[in-house]
C-alpha positions as CSV (number, residue, x, y, z in Angstrom):
1,M,-6.6,2.8,34.5
2,N,-6.6,1.6,30.8
3,S,-5.7,-1.8,31.8
4,L,-8.2,-1.9,34.2
5,I,-11.0,-0.9,32.0
6,C,-9.9,-3.3,29.5
7,R,-9.9,-6.1,32.2
8,L,-13.7,-5.2,33.1
9,F,-15.0,-5.2,29.7
10,V,-13.0,-7.0,27.4
11,R,-13.0,-10.7,28.1
12,D,-9.7,-12.8,27.9
13,W,-8.3,-9.3,27.4
14,E,-4.7,-10.5,27.5
15,N,-5.2,-12.9,24.3
16,T,-4.7,-10.3,21.8
17,D,-3.7,-12.8,18.9
18,D,-7.5,-14.0,19.1
19,P,-9.6,-12.2,16.5
20,D,-12.7,-12.1,18.9
21,V,-10.5,-10.3,21.7
22,R,-9.3,-7.9,19.1
23,Q,-12.7,-7.2,18.3
24,R,-13.8,-6.5,21.6
25,Y,-11.3,-4.0,22.0
26,G,-12.3,-2.4,18.8
27,K,-16.0,-2.3,20.0
28,L,-15.0,-1.1,23.5
29,A,-12.8,1.9,22.0
30,G,-15.7,2.7,19.6
31,A,-18.4,2.8,22.1
32,L,-16.5,5.1,24.7
33,G,-15.7,7.4,21.9
34,I,-19.3,7.6,20.6
35,I,-20.3,8.3,24.1
36,S,-17.7,10.9,25.3
37,N,-17.3,12.7,21.9
38,S,-21.1,13.5,21.6
39,V,-21.1,14.7,25.3
40,L,-18.1,17.0,24.7
41,C,-19.8,18.1,21.2
42,I,-23.0,19.2,22.8
43,A,-21.3,21.1,25.9
44,K,-18.8,23.1,23.2
45,I,-21.6,23.8,20.6
46,I,-23.7,25.5,23.5
47,T,-20.8,27.0,25.1
48,G,-19.3,28.4,21.8
49,I,-22.8,30.1,20.9
50,I,-23.0,32.0,24.4
51,A,-19.4,32.9,24.0
52,G,-19.9,33.9,20.3
53,S,-16.7,32.3,19.7
54,I,-16.2,30.3,16.3
55,A,-13.4,28.4,17.6
56,I,-15.3,26.7,20.4
57,I,-17.8,25.9,18.0
58,A,-15.5,24.4,15.6
59,D,-13.9,22.5,18.3
60,G,-17.2,21.1,19.1
61,I,-17.9,20.2,15.4
62,N,-14.5,18.6,15.4
63,N,-15.9,16.4,18.3
64,L,-19.0,15.5,16.6
65,T,-16.6,14.2,13.6
66,D,-14.7,12.1,16.4
67,A,-18.2,10.6,17.2
68,S,-18.6,9.8,14.0
69,S,-15.1,8.2,13.4
70,S,-16.1,6.2,16.4
71,V,-19.0,4.9,14.7
72,I,-16.6,4.0,11.6
73,T,-14.4,2.3,13.8
74,L,-17.1,0.1,15.8
75,A,-18.2,-0.7,12.1
76,G,-15.0,-1.4,11.0
77,F,-14.1,-3.6,13.7
78,K,-17.4,-5.7,13.2
79,L,-17.1,-6.2,9.5
80,A,-13.2,-7.2,9.6
81,S,-14.3,-10.0,11.8
82,M,-16.4,-11.5,9.2
83,P,-15.1,-14.9,8.0
84,E,-14.1,-16.0,4.7
85,D,-16.3,-16.3,1.8
86,D,-16.3,-17.3,-1.8
87,E,-15.4,-14.0,-3.1
88,H,-12.6,-13.2,-0.2
89,P,-11.2,-16.3,0.5
90,Y,-8.3,-14.2,2.8
91,G,-10.9,-13.0,5.1
92,H,-12.2,-9.6,5.6
93,A,-9.7,-8.1,8.2
94,R,-8.2,-5.4,5.8
95,I,-11.2,-3.5,6.4
96,E,-9.8,-2.2,9.3
97,Y,-7.1,-0.6,7.4
98,I,-9.8,1.1,5.3
99,T,-11.7,2.5,8.4
100,G,-8.4,3.9,9.7
101,M,-7.6,5.6,6.2
102,I,-11.3,6.7,6.2
103,V,-10.7,8.3,10.4
104,S,-7.4,9.9,8.7
105,I,-9.1,11.6,5.8
106,L,-12.0,12.9,8.1
107,I,-8.8,14.4,10.3
108,V,-7.9,16.2,7.1
109,V,-11.4,17.2,6.1
110,V,-12.1,18.9,9.8
111,G,-8.5,20.6,9.3
112,V,-9.6,22.1,6.3
113,E,-13.2,23.4,7.6
114,L,-11.5,24.6,10.5
115,G,-9.2,26.5,8.5
116,K,-11.9,28.2,6.4
117,S,-13.8,29.3,9.5
118,S,-10.6,30.7,11.2
119,I,-9.9,32.8,8.1
120,E,-13.3,34.0,8.2
121,K,-13.0,34.9,11.6
122,I,-9.8,37.0,10.8
123,I,-11.4,38.7,8.0
124,H,-14.7,39.4,10.2
125,P,-13.5,39.4,13.9
126,E,-16.2,39.4,16.3
127,P,-15.7,39.7,20.3
128,V,-15.5,36.8,22.1
129,E,-17.3,36.7,25.6
130,F,-15.1,35.5,28.4
131,S,-17.1,33.4,31.0
132,V,-15.8,30.8,33.7
133,S,-18.3,28.2,32.4
134,A,-16.4,28.2,29.1
135,V,-13.3,27.8,30.8
136,V,-14.5,24.8,32.9
137,I,-16.0,23.3,29.8
138,L,-12.8,23.5,28.1
139,V,-10.8,22.3,30.7
140,C,-12.8,19.1,31.2
141,A,-12.8,18.6,27.4
142,I,-9.0,18.6,27.7
143,I,-8.9,16.1,30.4
144,V,-11.3,14.1,28.9
145,K,-9.4,14.1,25.5
146,L,-6.0,13.3,27.2
147,W,-7.6,9.9,28.3
148,Q,-9.2,9.3,24.9
149,A,-5.6,9.5,23.5
150,S,-3.9,7.6,25.9
151,F,-6.7,4.7,26.1
152,N,-6.8,4.4,22.0
153,V,-3.4,4.5,21.6
154,Y,-2.8,2.2,24.6
155,A,-5.4,-0.3,22.7
156,G,-3.6,0.3,19.6
157,K,-0.3,-1.1,20.8
158,R,-2.0,-3.9,22.4
159,I,-3.8,-5.5,19.3
160,S,-1.3,-3.7,16.7
161,S,-4.5,-1.6,15.3
162,L,-3.6,1.3,13.1
163,T,-7.2,2.4,13.3
164,L,-7.2,2.8,17.1
165,T,-3.8,4.4,16.7
166,A,-5.1,7.0,14.2
167,T,-8.1,7.7,16.6
168,G,-5.6,8.1,19.4
169,A,-3.8,10.8,17.2
170,D,-6.8,12.3,16.6
171,S,-7.6,12.7,20.1
172,R,-4.2,14.1,20.8
173,N,-4.9,16.8,18.0
174,D,-8.2,17.6,19.9
175,V,-6.0,18.5,23.0
176,I,-4.2,21.0,21.0
177,S,-7.1,22.5,19.6
178,T,-8.7,22.8,22.7
179,S,-5.9,24.1,24.6
180,A,-5.6,27.0,21.8
181,V,-9.0,27.6,22.3
182,L,-8.7,28.0,26.0
183,L,-5.5,30.3,25.3
184,C,-7.7,32.4,23.3
185,L,-10.0,32.9,25.7
186,I,-7.7,33.9,28.4
187,V,-5.6,36.2,26.3
188,G,-8.6,38.0,25.2
189,K,-9.9,38.4,28.8
190,F,-6.5,40.0,30.0
191,T,-5.2,41.8,27.0
192,G,-8.3,42.7,25.1
193,F,-6.6,41.1,21.9
194,N,-8.7,38.7,19.7
195,I,-6.7,36.0,18.5
196,D,-9.3,33.5,17.8
197,G,-9.0,33.1,14.1
198,Y,-5.2,33.0,14.1
199,A,-5.1,30.4,16.7
200,G,-7.7,28.4,14.6
201,C,-5.6,28.9,11.6
202,L,-2.4,27.4,13.6
203,V,-4.5,24.4,14.7
204,A,-5.9,23.7,11.5
205,L,-2.7,23.4,9.7
206,F,-1.3,21.0,12.5
207,I,-4.6,18.7,12.3
208,I,-4.1,18.7,8.3
209,Y,-0.4,17.9,8.7
210,S,-1.3,15.3,11.4
211,G,-4.3,13.8,9.1
212,I,-2.2,13.7,6.1
213,T,0.6,11.7,7.8
214,L,-2.2,9.4,9.0
215,V,-3.4,8.6,5.6
216,K,0.1,7.7,4.6
217,E,0.6,5.3,7.5
218,T,-2.9,3.7,6.8
219,V,-2.5,3.3,3.4
220,S,0.9,1.9,3.4
221,P,-0.3,-1.8,4.2
222,L,-2.9,-1.7,1.7
223,L,-0.5,-1.1,-0.9
224,G,1.8,-4.0,0.5
225,E,4.5,-2.6,2.7
226,K,7.6,-4.5,4.0
227,P,7.0,-6.9,6.5
228,D,7.6,-6.2,10.1
229,P,11.4,-7.0,10.6
230,M,10.5,-8.5,14.0
231,L,8.2,-11.0,12.3
232,I,10.8,-11.7,9.8
233,S,13.6,-12.3,12.4
234,E,11.3,-14.8,14.4
235,I,10.4,-16.8,11.2
236,S,14.0,-16.8,10.2
237,D,15.4,-17.7,13.6
238,M,13.0,-20.3,14.2
239,A,13.4,-22.2,10.6
240,L,17.1,-22.2,11.1
241,S,17.1,-23.6,14.4
242,Y,16.1,-27.1,13.5
243,E,18.4,-29.6,12.7
244,G,18.9,-30.4,9.4
245,V,18.2,-27.0,7.9
246,L,21.1,-25.8,5.7
247,G,19.5,-22.5,4.9
248,I,16.5,-20.5,4.0
249,H,15.5,-18.1,1.1
250,D,12.4,-16.8,-0.6
251,L,10.6,-15.8,2.3
252,V,7.5,-13.7,1.3
253,V,5.0,-12.3,3.7
254,H,1.4,-11.4,2.6
255,N,-0.5,-9.2,4.9
256,Y,-4.2,-9.7,4.6
257,G,-5.0,-7.7,8.0
258,P,-4.4,-8.3,11.2
259,G,-4.2,-12.2,12.3
260,K,-4.3,-12.9,8.3
261,I,-0.6,-13.3,7.7
262,F,0.3,-15.7,5.0
263,V,4.1,-16.8,5.0
264,S,5.9,-18.6,2.5
265,I,9.6,-19.9,2.5
266,H,12.2,-21.8,1.0
267,I,14.1,-24.2,3.1
268,E,17.4,-25.9,2.1
269,V,18.3,-29.6,3.0
270,D,20.8,-32.2,2.3
271,A,19.9,-33.7,-1.2
272,D,21.6,-36.8,-0.2
273,G,19.2,-37.0,3.2
274,D,16.2,-39.4,3.8
275,L,13.5,-37.8,1.6
276,M,10.9,-38.7,4.0
277,E,12.8,-37.5,7.0
278,S,13.3,-34.1,5.3
279,H,9.5,-34.0,4.2
280,D,8.7,-34.6,8.1
281,L,11.2,-31.6,8.9
282,I,9.5,-29.4,6.6
283,D,6.1,-30.3,8.2
284,N,7.3,-29.6,11.7
285,I,8.5,-26.3,10.7
286,E,5.2,-25.4,9.0
287,R,3.1,-26.4,12.0
288,D,5.3,-24.9,14.8
289,I,6.1,-21.5,13.1
290,S,2.2,-21.6,12.3
291,K,1.1,-22.2,15.6
292,R,3.7,-19.7,17.3
293,L,3.3,-16.9,15.6
294,N,-0.1,-17.0,14.3
295,V,0.7,-16.9,10.8
296,V,-0.2,-19.3,7.8
297,M,3.2,-20.9,7.1
298,T,3.9,-23.0,3.6
299,A,7.5,-24.2,3.5
300,H,9.2,-25.4,0.3
301,M,11.7,-27.9,0.4
302,D,15.2,-27.0,-1.6
303,P,17.6,-30.2,-1.6
304,I,21.2,-28.8,-1.7
305,L,23.9,-30.9,-3.2
306,R,26.7,-31.0,-0.9
307,N,30.2,-32.4,-1.3
308,D,30.7,-31.7,-4.9
309,P,33.7,-30.0,-5.7
310,L,32.6,-28.4,-8.6
311,T,29.2,-27.0,-7.1
312,D,31.2,-25.9,-4.0
313,R,33.7,-24.2,-6.0
314,F,31.3,-21.7,-8.1
315,N,29.1,-21.4,-4.7
316,V,31.8,-19.8,-3.4
317,L,32.9,-17.7,-6.2
318,M,29.9,-16.5,-7.2
319,R,28.9,-15.6,-3.6
320,E,32.5,-13.5,-3.5
321,T,31.2,-11.8,-6.6
322,A,28.1,-10.7,-5.2
323,E,29.8,-9.5,-2.0
324,K,31.4,-7.0,-4.2
325,Y,28.2,-5.1,-5.0
326,E,25.9,-3.1,-3.5
327,G,22.3,-3.9,-4.0
328,I,23.0,-7.7,-4.3
329,G,21.6,-9.6,-1.5
330,N,21.1,-13.4,-0.9
331,L,22.4,-15.8,-3.6
332,H,20.9,-19.5,-3.5
333,D,19.8,-22.6,-5.3
334,L,22.9,-23.0,-7.1
335,R,23.4,-25.8,-9.3
336,V,25.4,-27.1,-12.2
337,V,24.2,-28.7,-15.2
338,K,26.8,-30.5,-17.1
339,G,26.3,-30.9,-20.9
340,P,28.4,-32.2,-24.1
341,T,29.6,-29.0,-25.0
342,H,29.3,-26.7,-21.8
343,T,28.1,-26.6,-18.2
344,N,25.5,-24.2,-16.9
345,I,25.9,-22.4,-14.1
346,I,22.4,-21.9,-12.5
347,F,21.4,-19.8,-9.4
348,D,19.0,-17.5,-7.9
349,V,20.1,-13.7,-6.9
350,V,18.2,-11.3,-5.0
351,V,18.5,-7.9,-6.1
352,K,17.6,-5.4,-3.2
353,P,15.5,-2.1,-4.0
354,G,17.3,0.8,-5.4
355,C,20.1,-1.4,-6.6
356,A,21.9,0.7,-9.6
357,L,22.7,-2.3,-11.7
358,S,20.4,-3.6,-14.0
359,H,19.9,-7.4,-14.6
360,E,21.9,-7.5,-17.7
361,E,25.0,-5.7,-16.0
362,L,24.7,-8.3,-13.1
363,K,24.5,-11.2,-15.5
364,E,27.6,-9.7,-17.2
365,I,29.4,-9.5,-13.8
366,F,28.9,-12.9,-12.9
367,Q,29.6,-14.4,-16.5
368,K,32.9,-12.6,-16.3
369,A,33.6,-14.5,-13.1
370,A,32.6,-17.7,-14.2
371,D,34.9,-17.2,-17.6
372,G,37.8,-17.0,-15.3
373,E,37.2,-20.6,-14.4
374,G,37.1,-21.8,-18.1
375,E,35.7,-21.2,-21.6
376,N,32.7,-23.4,-21.3
377,Y,31.0,-22.1,-18.4
378,Y,27.8,-20.3,-18.6
379,V,25.5,-18.4,-16.0
380,V,21.8,-18.8,-15.9
381,I,20.3,-16.6,-13.4
382,N,16.7,-16.3,-11.9
383,F,16.5,-12.7,-10.4
384,D,14.6,-12.4,-7.1
385,N,13.0,-9.2,-5.6
386,D,14.0,-8.8,-1.5
387,Y,10.5,-8.9,-0.4
388,A,11.4,-9.5,3.3
389,G,14.9,-7.8,3.7
390,L,16.9,-10.6,4.7
C-alpha cells in the first residue's frame, strides 16, 4: 500500500537521490499527517469530553501536536530544498535535520504534559464513562496510526530522512498510548477499577524516553557524526579499483544534509609515473565517484617514491611499529629527507579516537624504532584524526 501511494503521488518516485523527489516525499508525508491527525484530534477530544476521560482528551491533544509536527515537516522539506546563496554556499539541506529535532522535542513536551495530566488524574480521580462509540473511535485511531507509522518509516528509509523516521516513531508511540487508553476503558468497564491516570503515566514515561532518544539521533548529524560506513566503503573500493592507484588516505566526509555530501581524499600514485597521466587518473576518479555516489568529490594526488631501499626499509619498520599499539591507524606519506648531519623520516600517522597514548608518547615510540637503525635518523610526524574510520 505504501509503495502504491508513493507511485500515485510522487513523480519519478524511484529516483530518491534527486532533491526534487525527496521534497515530494516530504510534502506527501506532511500533507497526509496534517489531514489524518486533524481528524483524529477532533474525534478524540469530543469523545474524551463525553466519556470524561483525561487519557482520551490527552491523546487527542497529542494528535494536534502531531498535526503541528506534520506542518513543521512540510515546511522543513520546502526550506531544505532552497538553493545555495551567498550566506549558505553549501545549501540549506541541514534544515531537514533541524525539523527532525523540533519534532523530537515536541514529542518530549507532549510526554511531559501527559505525565502532568495523568498525575492530576491519580490525585483527583474521576469516573470514566464507557461507550461503544469511544471504543470504535480509539480502534480506528490505532489503525490509522499504525498506517502512519508504517508509511513514515517506509518513506524515511527510501529517502534516508531522519525527520520522517522521527515522525514514524511518534506515530508508533501514539499506537501505544491509544492502546493504553482503550485498555483503561475496557478494564474500567469490567472490573470497576479506574486506572486512567496510572496508564497515562506509563505512556508518558515511554513517550519521554522515545523523544529523548530521537533528539539524540537528530542532533548527532548537526554536531558532525561519523560518516556512513557503507559510503566510506564504497568510496574506498571505487578509488582503489583504478589501475595506477597505490593507496588512499585522509578520507574526509562533510555532511551538509541529504544530497549535500562533500568528500576529500588523498590518492597515492607512483612518483616516477607520467605526471599528466596521473593527473588524468585523479580527474577520472573525482568525476566517477561524484556521479555514482551523488557526492561532491575532491581528490588530492600524493606521489609515492618506490624502489628506494631506504624509504622502503623505513616504511616497513614504521608500519610494523604502529601495528604493535592499539589506537594507531593508517601510516602514510613516508618520505626520507637527507641532510649533511642527519636524515629526517617524515610521515603521517592516524590516531584513532580513544587512543591511550599521547602524541609525545607516540613520537618517542617511533623515534626509538628509528634509533635502532642508526644515530642520525629523526622522525618528524604529522598526527591525523580518524575522521572516516579507515
